[in-house]
N, C-alpha and C positions, 0 to 999 in steps of 0.2 A: 299304653297298655303294652303288654309284653304280646307279641303275636304268637308266641309258642302256646300260650293259653289255650288258644282256639285248636290246636292239635292235640289236647289232652284227651285220652281214650275214654274219660268219663263223659265229656261232652259229645263224643262220637257215639257212644252207647246209647245214651238217651236220645240223641237225633235220629239215629236208626230205628230205636223203639217206636218214636212219635210216627216217624214216616211209615214204616211198617203197618201200625195201627191205623194211620188215616187211610192207607190204600186198601186195607181189608174192611175198614169200616164204611168205605164208599162202595165196595163191592156188595158187602152184606145189606146196607140199606136198600139198594135198588132190588134186590132179590126179595127182601122182606115186603117192601112195597108191592110186589105183584102177587103177594097173598094177603093183603090188606093188613098189614102189620107194621108198626114203626119198631125201632131197634129197640126201645125201652119194652114194649109190649112182648116182643120176641123173647127179651131177657126174662121178664117175668114169668112169661109161660114156661121158659126151659128151667128156671130155677124151682119153680112149683112142681114141674113134672119130674124133676130129679129128687125131690124131697120126700121123705116117707109120707105116705097117704097123699101124695100129691098136693102137700098144703105146708104153709108156713104161717107163723104168726107175722102179723103186718109188721111188728118192730123188727122181726128177724129179717122179713124181706127187705125192709129198709137198709138194714145194716149190709146185706148181701150185695145190693146195687149201689149205684151213685144216687141214690133219691133220698131225699129228706122223708121225714114220716109223713109230712103233708104232701109230699110229691107222691109217694107211694098211694097216699089215700085217694089222690086225683086220679092216677093211672088205673087203680083197682076200680074206682066208680066207673071211669070209662068203660074198662073191659067188662065189668058185671052188666053195663047197660048193653053191650055187644054179646052177652051170653057167653063168653069166654072163661069167666070166675065167678065164683059166688063167695059169699062171706059166709063163716060159721062162727058162733059165738065160742070162746073157750070156756069149758066146763068147770075148769079150776080158777078160772080169774075173769071176773065179770067185765074188767076194765079192757080185756085183750079180745081181738078176734083173729081167726083165721082167713087167709085168701087161700081158695081151693080152686083147682082146675076143674072145670065142667068137661062134660064128654065133647062138646063142641069145641072147648078151648084144645083139648088133646087131639081131636081130629084136625084142626087148623095147623097146629104143631106137626102132626104126621105128613100133612100137604106140604109144609115149608121145609121140613128137615132134609130130604133127599137134596134138594138144590144147595141148600146150606152147606151140606157135606161135600158136594161136589166143590164148591168154592174154596171150602177148607183144604181140601185135599189137592187142589190144583195150585193154589196161591199160598199156602202156608205149610202143612205138614209134609207134604209131597216135595217140597224145595229140600228137605233135609233127610239125612240118613238116618237110620232107626237110632243109632247112638247119641247124634247130635241133637234128635228130638227128645230122646230121654234127659239128657243134660240142659236143655232149654226148658222143658217142664220143670225139672227140679229148680233151675234157677228163678224161673218165674213164680212158683210157689213161695220161695223163700222172700222174694220182694213184695209179693202180694201179701203175704202173712205179716211182713214188716210194715207196711205202710197202710194196710186194710185188715185189721186183726179181727174184724167181725165178719169178714167175707164168708165164714162157713156158719154163722150164727143159725143155730135151730136144725142144722143137718145132722145125720146120725154120726158123721165123722167128728163132730165137735162135742167134746166130753160134757158139756153143759147143756147139752139138747134136752129138751122137756122129754121126759119119759113117755108122756101120753103120745108123742109123734114118732117116736123111735121104736122100729120094728124089733118083735121079740126074738 
């Protein structure tokens, strides 16, 4: 095998992305654990809190996360038992339901976010000049949209979002 292939900038780019992700993920997981949340639970709470009406259809929540529909069901079941979420039937489609953040879920998120933002600032955004951060965000969105086109399913930014959940 040609040794120069390992010097390919594509391999370097993906390797750096994996290394940065692993380092940030470890720091985030420890901080979430201090607040009684797993990484997935924090992601679910954040995605719901950032969505119109603090809710998403279960299928859209699955599309926005790395979870399968059955995985989302298990996480939502657990979070519902913990009082962080509730389910609401979809009025226009009896087969669908929404996951909705409760007041307790929003409170847990409010308690977790200050430390989370400190970690982001110290270990991620604070490492970059504003122009470099803007360029990185643009590039990450392009890659995300290419590899995970459902990442904004059900959000107001999505032109196919359900009008019932999109603010007027």
